[in-house]
N, C-alpha and C positions, 0 to 999 in steps of 0.2 A: 411875198411881201418883203422884197429886198431891193436895195439900191443896185446900181450898176457895179459890176466887178472891176477890179483894177485891170489896166491894160498890161498884157504880158507879151512875150515874143516866143515864136516857135523854138522848141528845143530847150527852153529854159529849165534847168534842173536846180531846184532849191532844196535846202535842208529844212528850213523853218517856215517859209512863206509861200503860199500857193495863190494868193490873190483872190480870195473869196469875196462874196458880196455882203456888205453890212446889212443887218436887219433894219427894217423901218421902225422908227420909234412910235409909241402909241400916239394917236392923234387923228384928226380928220383929214381925209384925202379924197380925191375924185378920180374916177375912171372915165375915159372918153372912148367911144366907139364910133367909127365911121364905116358905113356900108355903101359902096359905090360912090355916087355923086351926091348922096343924101346929106343933109345937114348933120354934123357930128352931134352925138347925143352924150351928155355927161351925166354922171350919177355920183352923188357923194357916198362915202362909206367911212367907217371908223375902224381903226386898228386899236384893239383893246389889249391891255397887258394881260398876261397869263394870271388868272386869279390865284394860282398855286404858288406864284413867285413872290418873295418878300420885297423885291426891288420896287422902288417908287417910280412913278412916271418921270420925275426929274432925273433920277439916276439913269433910266433907260434912254432918255433924251440926250443926256450928256455922253453916254456910251456910243450912241449912233453918231453924234456930232464929231467926237474924237476919232471914231473909226473911219469916217469919211475923210477927215483931215489926214490921217495916216495913209489911207488908200490913195489919196491924190499925190502924196510924196512917193509912194511905191510906184505909182504910174509914171511920175516924173523920172524916176531912176530908170525904169524900163524903157521909156521913150528915148532917154539919152542913149541907151545901148542900140536901140533901133536906128536912131539918126546916125550914129557913128558907123554902124554896119552899112547903112544905105550909102553914105559918102564913100566908104572904102570900096564898095561894090561898083559904084559909078566910075571911080577912078580906074579900077581894074579893067572895066569894060572899054574905057576910052584909050587906055595905054597903047594897045596895038596900032591904033590909028595915029599915034603921035611919035612914031619912031624917027621922024625927020627932025624933031626937036630934042636935041641931046640933053637939054636941061630938064625936060618934063619928067623923066624917070626918077632922078634924084629928088625932084620937088615933091612928087606924090608919095614917094617912099618916106620922106621926112614927115609929111602931113599924116600919112597913115600910121606911122609909128607913134606920133604924138597922140593921135586919137586912141590908139590901142592902149596907151598907158592910162588914159582916163577910163576906158572900157573895163580894164581889169581891176580898177579900183571900185567900180560899181558892181560888176558881176564876175563871179569865178568862172572864167572862160575855160579852165581845165576840166570842168565837169562835162563828161561825155556819157556817163551812165548814172543810175540811181545810187550807186555805191561810192562814187567819186567824192561826195561831200565828206565822207569819212577820212579822206586823205588830204583834202585841200581846204583851207579856211574859207568860211563864207564871207561874202562881201556886203556892201551897203544895201543892195536891193533885197538880198536874202534876210538881212537883219531887220529892215523896215517891214518886209512881208511877215516875218515872225512876230514883230510887234503888233502888226495889224491883226493877226490871228489871235494873239493873246488878248487884245482889247475886246475882240468880238466874242470871246469865250465866256459862257455863262451869262446870267442876267444880273448885272451889277454895274455900279459906277466904276470906271477904271481906277485902280489904285494909284497912289502917288508915284510909285516906281515906274509905271507906264509913261507918265508925263516926263519923268526924269530921263528915261531912255530916249524918248522922242527928242528931248532938248539936247541930247548928245549926238544922235544920228542926223538930225536936221541940218545943223551947221556943217557936218562932214559932207553931206550930200551937196549943200550949197557950194562948198569949195570945189568939188569936182565938176559941177555944172558950170560954174564960173570959169574954171580952167578950160572946159570944152569950148565955151563961147570965145575965149581969148584965142585959142588955137584956130578955130574956124575963121574968126575975124582976120587973123594974120595970114592964113594960108589959102583959104578958098578963093579970095579975089585973084591971087596970083595964078592959081590953077585955071580959073575961068578966063583970065586974060589970055593965057596960052591957048586954051581951047577956042576962044573966039577968033584969035589970030589965024588959027588953022581951019576956020570955017566949021567948027564942030559945036554941037549944042553944049551950052554951059550946064554945070551941075547945080541943081537946086536942092535946098535943104528940105527934108521931109521926115516927119515922125511916124509916118504910116509904113508898116512893114512891107517890103518888096516881095512879090511873088504870091500874093493871095489877098483875099478880101479881109482876112482877119487872122490873128494868131491862134495857133492850136493851144489846147490846154497845157499848162506847164507840168513837167514832171515834178512830183513832190515826194520827198523822203520823210516819212513820219518820224517825229522825235520819239525818244523812248517812252515819254509819258503818254503818247498817242497809241502805243502798241498794245 
């Protein structure tokens, strides 16, 4: 009885946020089953609140709504990392075929360096093991993931502090995503123009991780309160 989890990327090591799936709020839903070419069959069901919990339906509904809102921003941050890495990989793959163009190497290095500056603002790229977050500060995706986990904890309406943190992190993420868009808009057309002139396939933007049908589960380092 949960919604979709946040999108993550392979090898992601976070201290606070693992990208779990928000619970469904109490209410009426329907399940649909299709067998072969037969007409789909739907059946309604109700998710009821735990009678042992003092949380009201209104509180649980708001908890789910806000958790989904934070999940979507966590996904946005992670997809930003995925897109940046896809672009850098595509440029690296094409570089050996562009040696005749002396300007191509410096062009893609500048582009990749600019993208990397955004990437390290979103995700702590120095994390290589579960203990690395002890040594390196967490970044925006980890902070948003940590907020998501906090919002989903317990059965209650999120406290005011959760909204306050979201209102701090959201604009910071907006700044980095806008920065990424400006960099791509400025440099990707130049890269693609050089590739097209050389008869090579242009680079296309993608938020889908390269090298698999989906990301592996992220590594998660429990906070002291979880141990």
